[in-house]
C-alpha positions as CSV (number, residue, x, y, z in Angstrom):
1,M,166.2,84.3,148.8
2,M,168.8,82.6,146.7
3,H,171.2,85.0,145.0
4,A,168.8,87.8,145.8
5,A,171.4,90.5,145.3
6,L,172.4,89.3,141.8
7,G,169.3,90.1,139.7
8,G,169.3,92.3,136.6
9,A,171.5,92.2,133.5
10,D,174.6,90.1,133.6
11,N,176.6,92.4,131.1
12,G,178.3,89.4,129.5
13,D,179.7,88.1,132.8
14,P,179.4,84.3,132.8
15,A,179.3,84.1,136.6
16,A,176.6,86.7,136.7
17,A,174.7,85.0,133.9
18,R,174.8,81.7,135.9
19,A,173.6,83.4,139.0
20,N,170.7,85.1,137.2
21,F,169.8,81.7,135.7
22,L,169.8,80.0,139.1
23,Q,167.7,82.9,140.5
24,Q,165.2,82.5,137.8
25,Q,165.0,78.8,138.4
26,W,164.3,79.4,142.1
27,D,161.8,82.1,141.4
28,E,159.8,79.6,139.3
29,A,160.3,76.6,141.6
30,G,160.4,78.1,145.0
31,R,156.7,77.9,145.9
32,D,154.9,75.2,147.8
33,G,152.4,73.0,146.0
34,A,151.9,70.6,143.2
35,L,153.6,70.7,139.8
36,V,151.3,69.2,137.2
37,L,153.0,68.0,134.0
38,I,150.8,66.7,131.1
39,D,152.0,64.6,128.1
40,N,149.4,65.8,125.7
41,S,149.8,63.2,123.0
42,N,149.8,60.3,125.4
43,M,146.7,61.6,127.1
44,F,144.9,62.6,123.9
45,I,145.5,59.3,121.9
46,E,144.7,57.0,124.8
47,S,141.5,59.0,125.5
48,K,140.3,58.2,122.0
49,K,140.7,54.4,122.6
50,T,138.5,54.1,125.7
51,G,135.5,53.0,123.7
52,G,137.3,49.9,122.3
53,G,138.4,51.5,119.1
54,M,139.9,54.8,117.9
55,D,137.2,57.5,118.2
56,N,138.5,60.6,116.5
57,R,135.7,62.7,117.9
58,V,137.0,62.5,121.4
59,R,138.5,65.7,122.9
60,V,140.0,66.4,126.3
61,N,139.1,69.3,128.6
62,V,142.3,70.0,130.5
63,G,140.5,72.2,133.0
64,K,138.2,69.4,134.0
65,L,141.0,66.9,134.0
66,V,143.1,69.0,136.4
67,G,139.9,69.7,138.5
68,L,139.5,65.9,138.8
69,I,143.0,65.4,140.0
70,Q,142.9,68.4,142.4
71,G,139.8,66.9,144.0
72,Q,141.7,63.8,145.3
73,P,142.4,63.8,149.0
74,S,146.1,63.3,148.3
75,F,146.4,66.6,146.3
76,P,148.1,69.4,148.4
77,T,145.8,72.1,149.7
78,T,146.0,75.4,151.5
79,E,143.5,77.2,153.7
80,Q,141.9,80.2,151.9
81,Y,138.8,82.1,153.0
82,G,138.1,79.4,155.6
83,A,138.1,76.5,153.1
84,A,140.7,74.1,151.7
85,R,141.9,75.1,148.2
86,P,144.1,73.1,145.8
87,L,147.7,74.3,146.0
88,L,149.6,74.6,142.7
89,A,153.2,75.6,142.7
90,R,152.7,77.2,139.2
91,K,150.3,76.9,136.3
92,V,149.7,73.4,134.8
93,Q,152.4,72.6,132.2
94,L,151.2,70.9,129.1
95,F,153.7,69.5,126.5
96,G,152.6,69.0,122.9
97,S,154.0,68.7,119.4
98,I,153.5,70.2,116.0
99,P,152.1,69.5,113.5
100,P,149.2,70.1,113.7
101,P,150.1,73.7,112.9
102,S,146.8,75.2,114.0
103,D,147.0,77.4,117.1
104,D,143.3,76.9,118.0
105,V,143.7,73.7,120.0
106,W,146.7,75.1,122.0
107,K,144.8,78.4,122.6
108,K,141.9,76.4,124.1
109,F,144.3,74.6,126.5
110,E,145.7,78.0,127.5
111,Q,142.2,79.3,128.1
112,Q,141.7,76.3,130.4
113,G,144.7,77.5,132.5
114,A,147.6,75.6,131.1
115,V,151.1,76.8,130.0
116,V,151.7,75.1,126.6
117,H,155.2,74.0,125.5
118,L,155.4,73.0,121.9
119,K,158.2,71.0,120.1
120,K,158.4,69.8,116.5
121,R,157.6,66.2,115.9
122,N,159.7,64.1,113.5
123,V,157.5,64.3,110.3
124,F,158.5,60.9,109.1
125,N,158.3,58.6,112.1
126,R,156.1,61.0,114.1
127,R,158.2,60.4,117.2
128,E,158.2,63.1,120.0
129,K,161.4,62.6,121.8
130,M,161.9,66.4,122.1
131,V,158.5,66.7,123.8
132,D,159.3,63.9,126.3
133,A,162.7,65.4,126.9
134,A,161.2,68.8,127.7
135,L,158.7,67.4,130.2
136,A,161.3,65.2,131.9
137,G,163.8,68.1,131.9
138,M,161.3,70.4,133.7
139,L,160.6,67.7,136.3
140,S,164.3,67.0,137.1
141,A,165.3,70.7,137.0
142,D,162.5,71.6,139.5
143,A,163.3,68.7,141.9
144,F,167.1,69.4,141.9
145,T,166.5,73.2,142.3
146,I,164.4,72.9,145.4
147,A,166.5,70.1,146.9
148,N,169.7,72.1,146.5
149,H,168.1,75.2,147.9
150,A,166.8,73.2,150.9
151,Q,170.3,71.9,151.5
152,Y,172.4,75.0,151.0
153,A,170.0,77.8,151.8
154,G,167.8,76.1,154.4
155,E,164.5,77.0,152.7
156,A,162.5,73.9,152.1
157,V,159.6,73.6,149.6
158,A,156.7,71.3,149.9
159,R,156.3,69.6,146.5
160,V,154.1,66.9,144.9
161,Y,154.7,66.1,141.3
162,V,151.7,65.0,139.2
163,V,152.6,63.4,135.8
164,I,149.8,62.7,133.4
165,S,151.2,60.0,131.1
166,G,151.9,56.3,131.1
167,D,155.1,56.7,128.9
168,G,158.1,54.9,130.4
169,D,160.5,57.6,129.0
170,F,159.8,59.6,132.2
171,I,161.1,57.0,134.6
172,P,164.6,58.5,135.1
173,S,163.2,62.0,136.0
174,I,160.5,60.5,138.2
175,E,163.2,58.5,140.0
176,H,165.2,61.7,140.5
177,A,162.3,63.2,142.3
178,L,161.6,60.1,144.4
179,F,165.3,59.7,145.4
180,L,165.2,63.3,146.6
181,G,162.2,62.5,148.8
182,Y,159.4,64.2,146.8
183,P,156.1,62.4,146.2
184,V,155.0,61.6,142.6
185,Q,151.5,60.8,141.4
186,L,151.2,59.2,138.0
187,W,147.8,59.5,136.2
188,S,147.4,57.3,133.1
189,F,145.3,54.7,131.4
190,R,145.9,51.2,132.7
191,S,146.6,49.4,129.5
192,P,149.3,51.5,128.0
193,R,151.0,52.3,131.3
194,A,154.7,51.2,131.2
195,R,155.3,48.1,133.3
196,V,158.3,49.6,135.0
197,Y,156.0,51.9,137.0
198,T,154.8,48.8,138.9
199,Q,158.4,48.3,140.1
200,L,158.5,51.9,141.2
201,K,155.5,51.3,143.4
202,V,157.4,48.5,145.1
203,R,160.6,50.5,145.6
204,F,158.9,53.7,146.7
205,P,155.6,52.6,148.4
206,D,155.3,55.8,150.4
207,L,156.2,58.3,147.7
208,F,154.9,56.9,144.3
209,T,151.2,56.5,143.5
210,T,149.4,55.6,140.3
211,F,145.9,56.6,139.4
212,D,143.7,55.1,136.6
213,L,142.1,57.6,134.2
214,D,139.9,54.8,132.8
215,D,137.6,55.2,135.8
216,H,137.1,58.9,135.2
217,V,137.2,59.3,131.4
218,D,133.7,60.6,131.1
219,E,134.5,63.4,133.5
220,F,137.1,65.1,131.4
221,T,136.4,64.1,127.7
222,F,133.7,65.1,125.3
223,A,132.8,64.3,121.6
224,E,133.5,67.0,119.0
225,T,130.4,67.3,116.8
226,S,132.1,69.0,113.9
227,W,135.6,69.6,112.6
228,V,137.5,70.4,109.4
229,E,139.6,67.7,107.9
230,T,142.4,68.6,105.5
231,K,144.5,66.3,103.4
232,A,147.0,69.1,102.4
233,I,150.6,68.0,102.4
234,P,152.5,69.9,105.2
235,A,155.4,72.0,104.0
236,E,157.8,70.2,106.2
237,R,157.1,67.0,104.3
238,T,157.5,68.5,100.8
239,I,160.7,68.6,98.8
240,A,161.0,69.8,95.2
241,F,163.7,69.0,92.7
242,Q,164.6,71.0,89.6
243,Q,164.9,68.9,86.4
244,G,168.5,68.6,85.4
245,E,171.4,66.2,84.9
246,A,172.2,64.3,88.0
247,T,173.4,60.8,88.7
248,D,171.5,58.4,90.9
249,Q,174.3,58.7,93.4
250,E,174.0,62.5,93.6
251,F,170.2,62.3,93.8
252,G,170.5,59.7,96.6
253,A,173.0,62.0,98.5
254,V,170.4,64.9,98.4
255,I,167.7,62.6,99.8
256,D,170.0,61.3,102.6
257,E,170.9,64.8,103.6
258,Y,167.3,65.9,103.7
259,M,166.2,62.8,105.7
260,T,169.1,63.4,108.2
261,S,168.0,67.0,108.7
262,C,164.4,65.9,109.6
263,A,165.5,63.2,112.1
């Protein structure tokens, strides 16, 4: 195994810290199977639109979604107890954002077998660049880890990447995996799927495959019959000023500083 003799505390030694980090990366990546990465917001929002409008009652059952994907003939399997079983390299990785601050929805995803990664969303423009970067970073890190290990340690890992999103922000990381020779499956809804993925299918016809969730939406979604709606203003969108003497320029400087800190 890679750096097998270098486990344990690094005692402040940068070289040992690096070795321990690489060992941890390999421990997480060094198993055959599929790595499933879910862009929660993309999947959740697009699932609500499948009826022709925005249906806020729609919810996604991650367990059923993953079960649908695992049931495809192209999903890697292993023999267990005389039958073919889906082969996952690790638990499903789901990437989401806060707000909403409630833990209930994330706990449900964890109960359905997912590891949840949460990042803060920009509270003014609602962008989720940190969420996208986290998903893309895990994909690239995993691909480079197993590719380097195969080259320098001679231990190859059979990997298939399954990305559930149509967002074009993941193109560079998906390209990394494809260039390294690892198959990638993209599951998304047809309409919002970034056009650049069509070009990837031409460039990597044997490695890159797209699947349409539109044809299976009833298999992994359901309608929530009751929910609590709140119009409370989140703390992160609230700023209070004490009355006093301040010029318009000074007041503007405070606002600019606050807006920059939230960007």
